[in-house]
C-alpha positions as CSV (number, residue, x, y, z in Angstrom):
1,M,-30.5,-15.4,54.4
2,S,-31.3,-12.1,56.1
3,I,-33.3,-9.6,54.0
4,G,-31.5,-6.7,55.8
5,P,-28.7,-4.8,54.1
6,R,-25.6,-7.0,54.1
7,A,-22.0,-5.8,53.5
8,L,-19.0,-7.8,52.4
9,V,-15.6,-6.4,53.4
10,L,-13.0,-8.1,51.3
11,R,-9.9,-9.6,52.9
12,A,-6.7,-10.4,50.9
13,P,-3.0,-10.9,51.7
14,G,-1.5,-7.5,52.7
15,I,-4.8,-5.7,53.4
16,N,-4.7,-4.3,56.9
17,C,-7.8,-2.0,57.3
18,E,-10.5,-4.7,57.0
19,R,-11.5,-4.7,60.7
20,E,-12.0,-1.0,61.1
21,T,-13.9,-1.0,57.7
22,A,-16.2,-3.7,58.9
23,Y,-16.8,-1.8,62.1
24,A,-17.8,1.3,60.1
25,C,-20.2,-0.8,58.1
26,R,-21.8,-2.2,61.2
27,L,-22.1,1.3,62.8
28,A,-24.0,2.4,59.7
29,G,-26.4,-0.5,60.1
30,F,-25.1,-3.2,57.8
31,E,-24.9,-6.9,58.7
32,T,-21.2,-7.2,57.9
33,E,-18.9,-10.1,57.1
34,L,-15.2,-10.3,56.5
35,V,-14.7,-12.6,53.5
36,H,-11.3,-13.7,52.2
37,I,-10.6,-13.4,48.4
38,N,-9.9,-17.1,48.3
39,A,-13.4,-18.0,49.6
40,L,-14.9,-15.8,46.8
41,L,-12.7,-17.4,44.2
42,R,-14.0,-20.8,45.3
43,E,-17.6,-19.6,45.2
44,P,-17.9,-16.5,43.0
45,E,-21.8,-16.4,43.2
46,H,-21.5,-15.8,46.9
47,L,-20.7,-12.2,46.1
48,L,-24.3,-11.7,44.9
49,S,-25.7,-12.5,48.3
50,Y,-24.4,-9.1,49.6
51,H,-25.7,-5.6,48.9
52,F,-22.6,-3.6,49.6
53,L,-19.0,-4.5,48.7
54,V,-16.0,-2.7,50.2
55,L,-12.3,-3.1,49.2
56,P,-10.3,-1.8,52.2
57,G,-6.9,-0.2,52.3
58,G,-3.6,-1.8,52.9
59,F,-0.9,-3.4,50.7
60,S,-2.7,-6.1,48.8
61,Y,-0.3,-8.9,47.8
62,G,2.6,-6.7,49.0
63,D,2.1,-4.3,46.0
64,D,4.7,-6.5,44.3
65,L,3.5,-5.6,40.8
66,G,2.3,-2.2,41.6
67,A,-0.3,-1.1,44.1
68,G,-3.5,-3.1,43.7
69,T,-2.5,-4.8,40.5
70,L,-2.7,-8.5,41.6
71,L,-5.9,-8.1,43.5
72,A,-7.4,-6.3,40.5
73,K,-6.5,-9.2,38.2
74,N,-8.0,-11.7,40.6
75,L,-11.3,-9.8,40.7
76,T,-11.6,-9.2,36.9
77,V,-10.4,-12.7,35.8
78,H,-12.2,-14.8,38.3
79,L,-15.1,-12.6,39.5
80,G,-15.7,-10.4,36.4
81,R,-19.2,-11.6,35.6
82,Q,-20.4,-11.4,39.2
83,L,-18.9,-8.0,39.6
84,Q,-20.6,-6.8,36.4
85,R,-24.0,-8.0,37.7
86,F,-23.3,-6.5,41.2
87,V,-22.6,-3.1,39.8
88,E,-25.2,-3.0,37.0
89,E,-27.9,-3.9,39.5
90,G,-27.0,-0.7,41.3
91,R,-25.4,-2.2,44.4
92,P,-22.8,0.1,45.9
93,L,-19.1,-0.7,45.7
94,L,-16.5,1.3,47.7
95,G,-12.7,1.2,47.3
96,I,-10.6,2.9,50.0
97,C,-6.9,3.8,49.4
98,N,-5.5,0.5,48.1
99,G,-9.1,-0.4,47.3
100,F,-9.3,2.7,45.1
101,Q,-6.1,1.6,43.3
102,V,-7.6,-1.9,42.7
103,L,-10.7,-0.3,41.1
104,V,-8.6,1.9,38.9
105,R,-6.3,-0.9,37.8
106,A,-9.2,-3.3,37.3
107,G,-10.8,-0.7,34.9
108,L,-13.9,-0.3,37.1
109,L,-13.1,3.4,37.6
110,P,-13.6,5.9,36.2
111,H,-15.2,4.2,33.2
112,T,-15.9,0.5,32.9
113,D,-15.5,-1.6,29.8
114,W,-16.9,-4.9,30.9
115,G,-15.5,-6.5,27.8
116,N,-11.8,-6.1,28.6
117,F,-11.5,-4.1,31.9
118,Q,-9.2,-1.6,30.4
119,Q,-7.5,0.8,32.7
120,T,-8.1,4.5,31.8
121,A,-6.6,6.3,34.7
122,S,-3.9,5.8,37.3
123,L,-2.9,6.4,40.9
124,T,0.9,6.9,40.9
125,F,3.6,7.9,43.4
126,N,3.0,11.0,45.6
127,S,4.6,14.2,44.3
128,S,6.4,14.5,47.6
129,G,8.2,11.3,46.9
130,R,7.3,9.9,50.4
131,F,4.6,8.2,52.3
132,E,2.0,10.8,53.5
133,C,0.1,10.2,56.7
134,R,-1.9,13.3,57.8
135,W,-5.4,14.7,58.3
136,I,-6.7,16.6,55.3
137,S,-9.9,18.5,54.4
138,L,-12.2,17.4,51.5
139,V,-15.0,19.1,49.7
140,T,-17.7,17.4,47.8
141,E,-18.4,18.0,44.1
142,S,-21.8,18.1,42.5
143,S,-21.8,14.5,41.4
144,R,-23.8,11.4,40.8
145,C,-22.1,9.7,43.7
146,I,-24.5,8.1,46.2
147,F,-21.9,8.1,48.9
148,T,-21.7,11.9,49.1
149,R,-25.3,12.8,48.7
150,G,-26.5,15.5,51.1
151,I,-23.0,16.4,52.3
152,Y,-22.3,20.1,51.8
153,R,-19.7,21.1,54.3
154,P,-16.0,20.1,54.1
155,L,-15.1,16.7,55.5
156,E,-12.0,15.9,57.6
157,L,-10.4,12.5,57.0
158,P,-6.9,11.0,57.4
159,V,-4.7,9.9,54.5
160,A,-2.0,7.3,54.6
161,H,-0.4,6.3,51.3
162,G,2.7,6.5,49.1
163,E,0.9,6.1,45.8
164,G,-2.2,8.2,45.6
165,R,-1.7,10.8,42.9
166,F,-4.6,10.6,40.5
167,V,-3.7,11.2,36.9
168,V,-5.5,10.8,33.5
169,A,-4.2,10.8,30.0
170,S,-5.5,14.2,28.9
171,A,-7.2,17.4,30.0
172,E,-10.1,16.3,27.8
173,Q,-10.6,13.1,29.8
174,L,-10.6,15.2,33.0
175,E,-13.2,17.5,31.6
176,E,-15.3,14.5,30.6
177,L,-15.3,13.3,34.2
178,R,-16.5,16.7,35.3
179,Q,-19.2,16.8,32.7
180,H,-20.4,13.3,33.7
181,E,-20.4,14.4,37.4
182,Q,-17.9,11.6,38.3
183,I,-15.5,13.7,40.4
184,A,-17.0,13.1,43.9
185,L,-14.3,14.5,46.3
186,L,-11.6,17.1,46.0
187,Y,-8.8,18.0,48.4
188,D,-9.7,21.3,49.9
189,G,-6.9,23.5,48.7
190,D,-4.2,23.8,46.0
191,G,-0.7,22.6,46.6
192,Y,1.0,20.6,49.4
193,P,0.0,19.6,52.1
194,A,-3.7,20.4,51.3
195,N,-3.4,18.1,48.3
196,P,-1.0,15.6,50.0
197,N,-0.2,13.6,46.8
198,G,-0.3,16.1,44.0
199,S,-3.4,14.7,42.4
200,L,-4.5,16.2,39.1
201,A,-7.0,19.0,39.8
202,N,-7.0,18.1,43.5
203,V,-9.1,14.9,42.8
204,A,-9.4,12.8,45.9
205,G,-12.3,10.5,44.8
206,V,-14.1,9.5,41.7
207,C,-17.2,7.5,41.0
208,N,-18.6,5.6,38.0
209,P,-21.2,7.2,35.7
210,A,-24.0,5.5,37.6
211,G,-22.7,6.8,40.9
212,N,-22.8,3.6,42.9
213,V,-19.0,2.8,42.6
214,L,-16.7,5.1,44.5
215,G,-12.9,5.1,45.0
216,L,-11.1,7.5,47.3
217,M,-7.7,7.8,48.8
218,P,-8.6,9.2,52.3
219,H,-9.7,6.7,54.9
220,P,-13.3,7.3,56.0
221,E,-13.3,4.1,58.2
222,R,-10.6,5.7,60.4
223,Y,-13.0,8.5,61.5
224,V,-16.3,6.9,62.4
225,R,-16.1,7.9,66.1
226,A,-15.2,11.2,67.7
227,L,-12.5,9.4,69.8
228,Q,-10.6,8.6,66.5
229,H,-10.0,12.3,65.9
230,P,-6.9,13.8,67.5
231,Q,-9.1,16.6,68.9
232,Q,-12.0,14.2,69.6
233,R,-14.4,16.0,67.3
234,G,-17.8,14.8,66.5
235,P,-19.9,13.9,64.5
236,A,-17.4,11.7,62.7
237,D,-17.2,12.7,59.0
238,G,-16.1,9.3,57.7
239,L,-19.3,7.6,59.0
240,L,-21.4,9.8,56.7
241,L,-20.3,7.9,53.6
242,F,-21.2,4.5,55.1
243,Q,-24.6,5.9,56.3
244,N,-25.4,7.1,52.8
245,A,-24.6,3.7,51.4
246,F,-26.9,2.1,54.0
247,A,-29.7,4.4,53.2
248,Y,-29.3,3.8,49.5
249,V,-29.3,0.0,49.9
250,C,-32.4,0.3,52.1
251,Q,-34.2,2.0,49.2
252,L,-32.9,-0.6,46.7
253,L,-34.4,-3.3,48.9
254,G,-37.7,-1.4,49.4
255,L,-37.0,-0.9,53.1
256,E,-37.8,2.3,55.0
257,P,-34.5,4.2,54.8
258,P,-33.2,6.3,57.6
259,V,-33.1,10.1,57.2
260,P,-30.1,10.8,55.1
261,P,-27.5,13.2,56.7
262,V,-28.5,16.3,54.8
263,E,-26.6,19.4,55.8
264,G,-27.6,22.1,53.4
265,G,-30.3,23.8,55.5
266,P,-32.2,26.9,54.7
267,G,-29.0,28.9,53.7
268,A,-27.7,26.4,51.2
269,D,-27.5,27.3,47.5
270,E,-30.3,25.4,45.8
271,S,-28.3,25.0,42.6
272,S,-25.5,23.2,44.5
273,K,-27.7,20.7,46.4
274,R,-27.0,17.1,45.6
275,R,-29.8,15.1,44.1
276,L,-31.3,12.5,46.5
277,W,-31.3,9.0,45.1
278,T,-34.4,7.1,44.1
279,P,-34.8,3.4,44.6
280,G,-35.0,2.7,40.9
281,L,-32.1,0.6,39.3
282,D,-32.2,2.2,35.9
283,G,-29.6,4.8,36.7
284,E,-32.0,7.8,36.4
285,R,-32.0,10.4,39.1
286,E,-34.4,13.1,40.0
287,N,-33.7,16.4,41.6
288,Q,-35.6,16.4,44.9
289,S,-35.8,19.0,47.6
290,H,-34.9,17.3,50.9
291,G,-37.0,19.8,52.8
292,L,-35.2,19.0,56.1
293,P,-34.5,21.6,58.7
294,G,-31.1,22.1,60.3
295,A,-27.8,23.4,59.1
296,G,-25.2,21.0,60.0
297,D,-26.0,19.2,63.3
298,L,-25.9,15.6,62.1
299,R,-26.4,14.2,65.5
300,T,-29.8,15.8,65.9
301,P,-30.8,16.7,62.3
302,A,-34.3,17.9,63.2
303,A,-34.2,17.9,67.0
304,P,-37.1,19.5,68.7
305,A,-36.5,22.4,71.0
306,A,-36.9,22.4,74.7
307,V,-36.9,24.1,78.1
308,A,-36.8,22.0,81.2
309,T,-36.4,22.4,84.9
310,S,-34.8,19.4,86.5
311,D,-35.0,18.2,90.1
312,L,-31.9,16.0,89.7
313,R,-29.6,18.9,90.3
314,E,-30.4,22.5,91.2
315,R,-30.0,23.5,87.5
316,T,-32.8,25.2,85.6
317,V,-32.6,23.9,82.1
318,A,-34.2,26.1,79.6
319,L,-34.4,25.1,75.9
320,A,-36.2,26.4,72.8
321,V,-35.9,26.5,69.1
322,T,-37.9,28.1,66.3
323,R,-40.6,25.8,65.0
324,D,-43.5,26.0,62.6
325,E,-46.5,27.7,64.1
326,P,-48.5,25.1,66.0
327,A,-52.3,24.7,65.6
328,S,-52.7,25.3,69.3
329,L,-50.4,26.4,72.1
330,S,-48.9,24.2,74.8
331,Y,-45.9,24.3,77.0
332,A,-44.0,22.0,74.5
333,T,-45.0,24.0,71.4
334,S,-43.8,27.1,73.2
335,G,-40.4,25.6,73.2
336,V,-40.4,23.7,76.5
337,N,-39.4,20.1,76.4
338,I,-39.0,18.8,79.9
339,E,-37.8,15.4,78.8
340,A,-34.9,16.8,76.8
341,G,-33.8,19.0,79.8
342,E,-34.0,16.1,82.2
343,H,-31.9,13.9,79.9
344,A,-29.2,16.6,79.8
345,V,-29.2,16.8,83.6
346,E,-29.2,13.1,84.0
347,L,-26.0,12.9,81.9
348,M,-24.4,15.5,84.2
349,K,-25.4,14.0,87.5
350,A,-22.6,11.5,87.9
351,A,-19.9,14.0,87.1
352,V,-21.3,16.6,89.5
353,R,-21.8,14.1,92.4
354,A,-18.2,12.9,92.0
355,T,-17.1,16.3,93.4
356,H,-19.2,16.0,96.5
357,G,-17.7,15.1,99.8
358,S,-19.3,14.9,103.3
359,A,-19.5,18.7,103.4
360,V,-22.2,18.8,100.8
361,L,-25.5,18.5,102.5
362,A,-27.8,19.5,99.6
363,G,-26.7,19.5,96.0
364,V,-28.4,17.1,93.5
365,G,-32.2,17.5,93.7
366,A,-32.3,20.5,96.0
367,F,-33.7,24.0,95.1
368,A,-30.6,25.5,96.7
369,A,-27.2,24.0,97.6
370,A,-26.0,23.5,101.2
371,F,-22.4,23.2,102.2
372,R,-21.3,22.2,105.7
373,A,-18.8,24.8,106.8
374,E,-17.0,22.7,109.4
375,I,-13.7,23.8,108.1
376,L,-14.5,27.3,109.3
377,Q,-14.8,26.1,112.9
378,E,-11.2,24.9,112.7
379,M,-10.0,28.4,111.7
380,R,-9.4,31.3,114.1
381,E,-10.6,34.1,111.8
382,P,-12.0,32.7,108.6
383,V,-12.5,35.0,105.6
384,L,-14.7,33.9,102.8
385,V,-13.5,34.9,99.3
386,A,-15.6,34.8,96.2
387,T,-15.0,35.5,92.5
388,T,-17.1,35.3,89.3
389,D,-15.9,35.0,85.8
390,G,-16.6,33.6,82.3
391,V,-14.8,31.9,79.5
392,G,-15.7,34.5,76.9
393,T,-15.4,34.0,73.1
394,K,-13.0,31.1,73.6
395,T,-16.3,29.1,73.6
396,L,-16.7,29.9,69.9
397,L,-13.5,28.0,69.2
398,A,-14.8,25.0,71.2
399,V,-17.9,25.0,69.0
400,Q,-15.8,25.4,65.8
401,M,-13.6,22.4,66.8
402,D,-16.6,20.5,68.3
403,R,-14.5,19.9,71.4
404,F,-16.0,20.6,74.8
405,S,-14.0,18.4,77.2
406,T,-11.5,21.1,78.3
407,I,-13.6,24.3,78.3
408,G,-14.7,23.8,81.9
409,Y,-11.0,23.8,82.9
410,D,-10.8,27.3,81.5
411,L,-13.6,28.5,83.7
412,V,-12.6,26.8,86.9
413,N,-8.9,27.5,86.6
414,H,-9.5,31.2,85.8
415,C,-11.6,31.6,89.0
416,V,-9.1,29.6,91.1
417,N,-6.3,31.9,90.0
418,D,-8.3,34.9,91.0
419,L,-9.0,33.4,94.4
420,L,-5.3,32.7,94.9
421,T,-4.5,36.4,94.8
422,Q,-6.1,36.6,98.2
423,G,-4.3,33.4,99.4
424,A,-7.6,31.5,99.6
425,K,-8.3,27.9,98.9
426,P,-11.4,26.8,96.9
427,L,-14.5,25.5,98.8
428,F,-17.3,25.2,96.2
429,F,-18.2,26.2,92.7
430,M,-21.5,27.1,90.9
431,D,-21.6,27.2,87.1
432,Y,-23.9,28.8,84.5
433,L,-24.3,27.4,81.0
434,A,-26.4,29.3,78.4
435,T,-27.1,28.3,74.8
436,G,-29.3,29.0,71.9
437,R,-30.2,25.4,71.5
438,L,-29.7,22.6,73.9
439,D,-27.6,19.6,72.9
440,P,-27.8,17.3,76.0
441,E,-24.6,15.4,75.2
442,Q,-22.7,18.6,74.6
443,A,-24.0,20.2,77.7
444,A,-23.1,17.1,79.8
445,T,-19.6,17.1,78.3
446,I,-19.1,20.8,79.3
447,V,-20.4,20.4,82.8
448,A,-18.3,17.2,83.2
449,S,-15.2,19.2,82.3
450,V,-16.2,21.7,85.0
451,A,-16.6,18.9,87.5
452,R,-13.2,17.3,86.6
453,A,-11.5,20.7,87.0
454,C,-13.2,21.1,90.4
455,Q,-12.1,17.7,91.5
456,E,-8.5,18.5,90.7
457,V,-8.5,21.5,93.0
458,D,-10.5,19.7,95.8
459,C,-13.6,21.8,95.2
460,A,-17.2,20.8,95.2
461,L,-19.4,21.6,92.2
462,L,-22.6,22.2,94.1
463,G,-24.8,23.0,91.2
464,G,-25.7,25.6,88.6
465,E,-28.0,26.5,85.8
466,T,-28.4,25.5,82.1
467,A,-30.5,27.8,80.0
468,E,-31.5,27.8,76.4
469,M,-32.4,31.2,74.9
470,P,-32.7,31.1,71.1
471,D,-33.4,34.8,70.9
472,M,-30.2,35.7,72.8
473,Y,-27.7,33.2,71.4
474,V,-27.0,32.4,67.8
475,P,-27.3,28.7,66.9
476,G,-24.3,26.6,67.9
477,S,-23.0,29.2,70.4
478,F,-23.0,29.0,74.2
479,D,-21.8,31.0,77.2
480,L,-20.1,29.6,80.3
481,A,-19.6,31.4,83.6
482,G,-19.3,30.5,87.2
483,T,-18.8,31.6,90.8
484,L,-16.1,30.2,93.1
485,V,-16.2,30.6,96.9
486,G,-13.1,29.9,99.0
487,V,-11.7,30.6,102.4
488,V,-8.5,31.9,104.0
489,E,-7.4,32.8,107.6
490,A,-7.5,36.6,108.0
491,T,-3.9,36.6,109.3
492,E,-2.8,34.6,106.3
493,R,-4.5,36.6,103.6
494,I,-2.1,38.0,101.0
495,D,-2.0,41.7,101.7
496,P,-0.6,43.8,98.9
497,A,-0.4,46.8,101.3
498,T,3.0,45.3,102.5
499,I,4.6,45.8,99.0
500,R,7.6,48.1,99.2
501,A,10.2,49.6,96.8
502,G,12.9,47.0,96.4
503,D,10.6,44.0,96.2
504,L,11.1,41.7,93.2
505,L,8.6,40.7,90.5
506,L,8.6,37.0,89.5
507,G,6.5,35.5,86.8
508,L,4.9,32.1,86.3
509,P,4.6,31.0,82.6
510,S,1.2,30.8,81.0
511,S,-0.1,27.8,78.9
512,G,-1.2,30.1,76.1
513,L,-3.9,32.8,75.7
514,H,-5.7,31.4,78.7
515,T,-9.2,33.1,78.5
516,N,-8.4,36.6,77.3
517,G,-7.8,38.3,74.0
518,Y,-9.8,35.8,71.9
519,S,-11.9,38.4,70.1
520,L,-8.7,39.9,68.7
521,A,-7.0,36.5,68.1
522,R,-10.0,35.1,66.3
523,R,-10.1,38.1,64.0
524,V,-6.4,37.6,63.2
525,F,-6.8,33.9,62.4
526,A,-10.2,34.2,60.7
527,A,-8.8,33.3,57.3
528,Y,-6.9,30.2,58.5
529,P,-8.4,26.8,59.2
530,L,-7.9,25.6,62.7
531,E,-6.0,22.6,61.3
532,T,-3.3,24.9,59.9
533,V,0.1,24.0,61.3
534,F,2.3,27.1,61.4
535,P,6.0,26.3,61.5
536,E,6.5,28.3,64.7
537,L,3.7,26.5,66.5
538,G,4.6,23.0,65.4
539,E,1.0,21.9,66.1
540,P,-2.5,22.6,64.7
541,L,-3.6,26.2,65.3
542,G,-6.8,25.0,67.0
543,E,-4.8,23.0,69.6
544,A,-2.7,26.1,70.5
545,L,-5.7,28.3,70.8
546,L,-7.9,25.9,72.8
547,R,-5.2,24.9,75.3
548,P,-6.8,25.3,78.8
549,H,-6.1,28.1,81.2
550,R,-3.4,27.0,83.5
551,C,-4.2,26.6,87.2
552,Y,-1.5,27.9,89.6
553,L,-2.8,26.4,92.8
554,P,0.0,23.9,93.5
555,E,2.8,26.4,92.9
556,I,1.2,29.2,94.9
557,M,0.4,27.0,97.9
558,R,4.0,25.7,97.9
559,L,5.3,29.3,97.9
560,R,2.9,30.3,100.6
561,A,4.1,27.5,102.8
562,G,7.7,28.3,102.1
563,L,7.7,32.1,102.1
564,G,4.9,33.1,104.4
565,P,4.4,36.8,104.5
566,A,7.4,37.3,102.1
567,L,4.9,36.5,99.3
568,K,3.4,40.0,99.3
569,G,1.2,40.1,96.2
570,L,-0.2,38.2,93.3
571,A,-1.6,39.6,90.0
572,H,-3.5,37.2,87.7
573,I,-2.7,38.5,84.1
574,T,-6.0,38.5,82.3
575,G,-7.8,41.1,80.2
576,G,-5.8,44.3,80.3
577,G,-2.4,42.6,80.4
578,F,0.3,43.7,82.8
579,Q,-0.6,47.3,83.0
580,G,-4.3,46.6,83.7
581,N,-3.7,43.9,86.3
582,V,-0.4,44.4,88.2
583,V,-1.6,48.0,89.0
584,R,-4.5,46.5,91.0
585,I,-2.2,45.3,93.8
586,L,0.2,48.3,94.0
587,P,-0.1,50.4,97.1
588,P,0.0,54.2,96.5
589,G,3.5,55.5,95.9
590,T,4.8,52.3,94.3
591,Q,5.5,51.4,90.7
592,A,6.1,48.1,89.0
593,V,8.9,48.0,86.4
594,I,8.6,45.0,84.2
595,E,11.5,44.0,81.9
596,T,9.8,42.5,78.8
597,T,13.1,40.9,77.6
598,A,13.4,38.8,80.8
599,W,11.5,35.9,79.2
600,T,11.0,34.5,75.8
601,V,7.5,35.3,74.4
602,P,5.8,32.1,73.2
603,P,5.5,31.8,69.4
604,L,1.7,32.0,69.5
605,F,1.8,35.6,70.6
606,T,4.5,36.6,68.1
607,L,2.5,34.9,65.4
608,I,-0.6,37.0,66.3
609,A,1.4,40.2,66.2
610,R,2.9,39.3,62.8
611,L,-0.2,38.3,61.1
612,G,-2.4,41.0,62.6
613,Q,0.3,43.7,62.3
614,I,-0.3,44.5,65.9
615,N,2.2,46.8,67.7
616,D,3.9,45.7,70.9
617,A,2.0,48.1,73.1
618,E,-1.3,46.7,72.0
619,M,-0.1,43.1,72.4
620,Y,1.0,43.7,76.0
621,R,-2.2,45.6,76.8
622,T,-4.3,42.7,75.5
623,F,-2.5,39.4,76.2
624,N,-0.5,37.8,79.0
625,M,2.4,37.4,76.5
626,G,3.5,34.1,78.2
627,I,3.3,35.2,81.9
628,G,0.1,34.1,83.6
629,M,0.7,35.2,87.2
630,V,3.0,37.9,88.6
631,L,4.3,37.5,92.1
632,V,5.7,40.2,94.4
633,V,8.3,38.8,96.7
634,A,10.6,40.3,99.3
635,E,14.0,40.7,97.8
636,D,15.8,38.5,100.4
637,Q,13.4,35.7,99.7
638,A,13.6,35.7,95.9
639,D,16.2,32.9,95.8
640,Q,14.1,30.7,98.1
641,A,11.1,31.3,95.8
642,L,13.1,30.1,92.8
643,R,14.2,27.0,94.7
644,L,10.7,26.2,95.6
645,V,9.3,26.8,92.1
646,P,12.2,26.6,89.6
647,E,10.1,27.7,86.6
648,L,9.6,31.2,88.2
649,V,11.2,33.9,86.1
650,P,12.5,37.2,87.5
651,I,10.8,39.9,85.4
652,G,11.2,43.2,87.3
653,T,11.2,45.2,90.5
654,I,9.1,47.5,92.6
655,R,10.3,51.1,92.9
656,E,8.8,54.4,94.1
657,G,6.3,56.0,91.7
658,E,3.0,55.1,90.3
659,G,1.5,52.5,87.9
660,V,3.2,49.9,85.7
661,V,6.1,50.6,83.4
662,L,7.2,48.1,80.7
663,T,10.8,48.4,79.6
664,G,12.7,46.7,76.9
665,E,11.3,46.8,73.4
666,V,7.9,47.8,74.5
667,P,6.9,51.5,74.7
668,S,5.6,52.6,78.0
């Protein structure tokens, strides 16, 4: 028998979460076996060859006599003595959802009377009267629970149950659980849907007095990889509970445990820090200071800082973090870690090269990029067009959601749209990524998203720079900017000088806020979790805010081919709204009149206005309000434009005058 930590994941008729639970145990480090209840009933002592027991979720025995009742009887009647020894020796036992119901009905939680396994609490029907399947937020209580040690931030996990409302007989019993530090997890918020089942005092999970038995309704095994989250967030919160169990078992066995996932950091309240377990089996616990740096990055809890220059791509990778004063100075102790930087660039390399065609002569590995301009030889009078822009504070939302796979689209698409106002097609792109602390995987994900966006517009990502500057950027933040170069025939360049009174204004819908107005939007939504689903949005707030900037290349190229010079002007609606952007293409003596009631403003903008009590004039000065690109088209070609791109919306006209006038309900 192996001396390494071994986990037993119990199978029984109706249980349906055993495989993902076993996978979570293996990810944490356990040698894991799926064992059917009938095999244990034939050989009860086999239970004691394992160090960790998990009762997964599902509908054991069809819940015929109530959720978990039959399985609880099987365990207590036929395995009671072995279970008692298992728990009293300090081995961890975890019950998830239906497994929690089993532990409660078996009398193993919250208190255990080994003499008669008397049930002292219950998990009954949800207050909503229906099955609840949703993502929820949890907070950890100061408890004896070994599964939640070192976890200080809220956890996000899914729930899926019809009977999960935790109840006890009296307020005195609940207070006793608090005093004994047995309430391990709480739903983060009062009322539905934060508390999805109506549990008493928002209780989501309880442990036994020794802390080695935990039951919880949410499913940690369903969030052990970032890909399991609808927004692909990492690190995965559910894995933390299994990692804590593995570290605890290692100590029980006298093995060297891994560093526990401590997140308190220098700013944590010392009085609220969980006590780290000791390997003793007598149930006593000591308060210990973990002394570990870091305030929440579980993937690299004490990662060294770095600056690196890579020759794999013409990116200068600069990294550095604050460290204890070294005994002597070196490049590394000054914050330069070449290996970390090269690792980041190595991760980016494939994505960048995927954008390269035969026109790229020097990209990866060169000090400067080289692009073969053969396309210019085929043009009569080529005009190079260039634009530089950044994503702005939308990056802070990406950090908050730990989602970086779309932020590159914001950058590239913004620049492409600016280029389109001249009628140019993209040739190549250069990006700049700056951060306070380098996370190689995060940086690679960001650059890969830039590369994918470039591929979609047939543009080469030649190279760029990645810099880490801890004195300029707060921990966790980053800045993303870039330069795009394109080309257009001089005779085909869109020339706003041809705009005349009588021309029509058409609008292309936006996909959301795009990349402007986020400083104001973030302030408006500061009090709301990004998981909040406002009725008018019908989706999590974070999804609506992080939706990528739309690229208008296909639509504009179709219109250019079909309308020719009748497409007289394009205004990309970015910071400054209509009045700050449409005015940039108006010849002297012309005025754009925009009818704000011509289209339906998307609910995200009206929600911002309502919650922030922002007047219409300020909203239209700050946001695109649902129109991302304004086109000026000759009046006799407007119908043709609408046939070519049916989603175009007539929004106004050009007349004699100056500037931009908004009519409708918006003051000019």
